[in-house]
DOTIZA-995651 format. One record per residue (C-alpha): residue number from 1; residue in three letters; x negated, y negated, z. Coordinates in nm, 2 decimals. Layout:
REM DOTIZA-995651
+-----+-----+--------+--------+--------+
|   n | res |      X |      Y |      Z |
+-----+-----+--------+--------+--------+
| NUM | ala |      X |      Y |      Z |
...
+-----+-----+--------+--------+--------+
//
This chain:
REM DOTIZA-995651
+-----+-----+--------+--------+--------+
|   n | res |      X |      Y |      Z |
+-----+-----+--------+--------+--------+
|   1 | met |   0.16 |   0.64 |   2.03 |
|   2 | met |   0.22 |   0.44 |   1.71 |
|   3 | ser |  -0.03 |   0.16 |   1.65 |
|   4 | ser |   0.13 |  -0.17 |   1.57 |
|   5 | val |  -0.18 |  -0.32 |   1.42 |
|   6 | ala |  -0.25 |  -0.03 |   1.18 |
|   7 | leu |   0.11 |  -0.01 |   1.09 |
|   8 | arg |   0.14 |  -0.39 |   1.02 |
|   9 | ile |  -0.18 |  -0.39 |   0.81 |
|  10 | ser |  -0.08 |  -0.09 |   0.60 |
|  11 | arg |   0.28 |  -0.22 |   0.56 |
|  12 | leu |   0.15 |  -0.56 |   0.45 |
|  13 | tyr |  -0.08 |  -0.39 |   0.20 |
|  14 | ala |   0.21 |  -0.18 |   0.06 |
|  15 | cys |   0.44 |  -0.48 |   0.03 |
|  16 | phe |   0.19 |  -0.70 |  -0.15 |
|  17 | gly |   0.08 |  -0.41 |  -0.37 |
|  18 | cys |   0.43 |  -0.32 |  -0.47 |
|  19 | ala |   0.52 |  -0.68 |  -0.54 |
|  20 | trp |   0.22 |  -0.72 |  -0.76 |
|  21 | ile |   0.30 |  -0.41 |  -0.96 |
|  22 | ile |   0.66 |  -0.50 |  -1.01 |
|  23 | leu |   0.59 |  -0.87 |  -1.09 |
|  24 | ser |   0.31 |  -0.79 |  -1.33 |
|  25 | ser |   0.53 |  -0.53 |  -1.51 |
|  26 | leu |   0.81 |  -0.79 |  -1.54 |
|  27 | ala |   0.56 |  -1.05 |  -1.68 |
|  28 | val |   0.45 |  -0.80 |  -1.94 |
|  29 | trp |   0.81 |  -0.72 |  -2.03 |
|  30 | val |   0.90 |  -1.09 |  -2.06 |
|  31 | ser |   0.60 |  -1.17 |  -2.27 |
|  32 | leu |   0.69 |  -0.89 |  -2.51 |
|  33 | gly |   1.03 |  -1.03 |  -2.55 |
|  34 | arg |   1.20 |  -0.69 |  -2.53 |
|  35 | pro |   1.33 |  -0.47 |  -2.26 |
|  36 | ser |   1.11 |  -0.20 |  -2.13 |
|  37 | asn |   1.10 |   0.16 |  -2.24 |
|  38 | gly |   1.06 |   0.48 |  -2.05 |
|  39 | val |   0.68 |   0.47 |  -2.08 |
|  40 | ser |   0.66 |   0.13 |  -1.90 |
|  41 | tyr |   0.89 |   0.25 |  -1.63 |
|  42 | ala |   0.66 |   0.55 |  -1.58 |
|  43 | glu |   0.35 |   0.33 |  -1.57 |
|  44 | met |   0.52 |   0.11 |  -1.31 |
|  45 | gly |   0.61 |   0.42 |  -1.11 |
|  46 | lys |   0.25 |   0.54 |  -1.12 |
|  47 | gly |   0.13 |   0.21 |  -0.99 |
|  48 | leu |   0.39 |   0.21 |  -0.71 |
|  49 | ala |   0.29 |   0.57 |  -0.61 |
|  50 | phe |  -0.07 |   0.47 |  -0.60 |
|  51 | ile |   0.00 |   0.18 |  -0.37 |
|  52 | leu |   0.21 |   0.39 |  -0.14 |
|  53 | val |  -0.04 |   0.67 |  -0.12 |
|  54 | ser |  -0.33 |   0.43 |  -0.06 |
|  55 | ala |  -0.13 |   0.25 |   0.21 |
|  56 | thr |  -0.07 |   0.59 |   0.38 |
|  57 | leu |  -0.44 |   0.66 |   0.37 |
|  58 | leu |  -0.53 |   0.31 |   0.49 |
|  59 | phe |  -0.29 |   0.37 |   0.79 |
|  60 | ala |  -0.46 |   0.70 |   0.87 |
|  61 | leu |  -0.81 |   0.55 |   0.85 |
|  62 | leu |  -0.71 |   0.25 |   1.08 |
|  63 | arg |  -0.55 |   0.49 |   1.33 |
|  64 | arg |  -0.87 |   0.70 |   1.34 |
|  65 | trp |  -1.08 |   0.39 |   1.38 |
|  66 | glu |  -0.86 |   0.26 |   1.66 |
|  67 | asn |  -0.87 |   0.60 |   1.84 |
|  68 | glu |  -1.25 |   0.60 |   1.82 |
|  69 | leu |  -1.27 |   0.25 |   1.96 |
|  70 | ala |  -1.04 |   0.34 |   2.24 |
|  71 | arg |  -1.24 |   0.66 |   2.31 |
|  72 | arg |  -1.56 |   0.46 |   2.32 |
|  73 | ala |  -1.41 |   0.19 |   2.55 |
|  74 | ala |  -1.29 |   0.46 |   2.79 |
|  75 | ala |  -1.63 |   0.62 |   2.79 |
|  76 | leu |  -1.79 |   0.29 |   2.90 |
|  77 | val |  -1.57 |   0.26 |   3.21 |
+-----+-----+--------+--------+--------+
//
C-alpha cells in the first residue's frame, strides 16, 4: 500500500529542491550577463540528481517509519 503522507512529503521536498536549483542557476546566469555553458548545465544536472535521489531516500525512510509505527500500534491492540 502506497503511503500518501510519505509520498506527499517527498514530492514536496523534490519540487521545492528542484525549483531552488533551477532558479538559483538562472539567477547566476542572469547576473553573469551571458548564456550558460555546458559546465553550468552539468552543475545544474548534478544538483537536480542530488535532490531526486535524496527525495527517494526520504520517501523510503518515511515509509519504514510509518510501517514501524503501524506495527507498534498493532502490537498494542
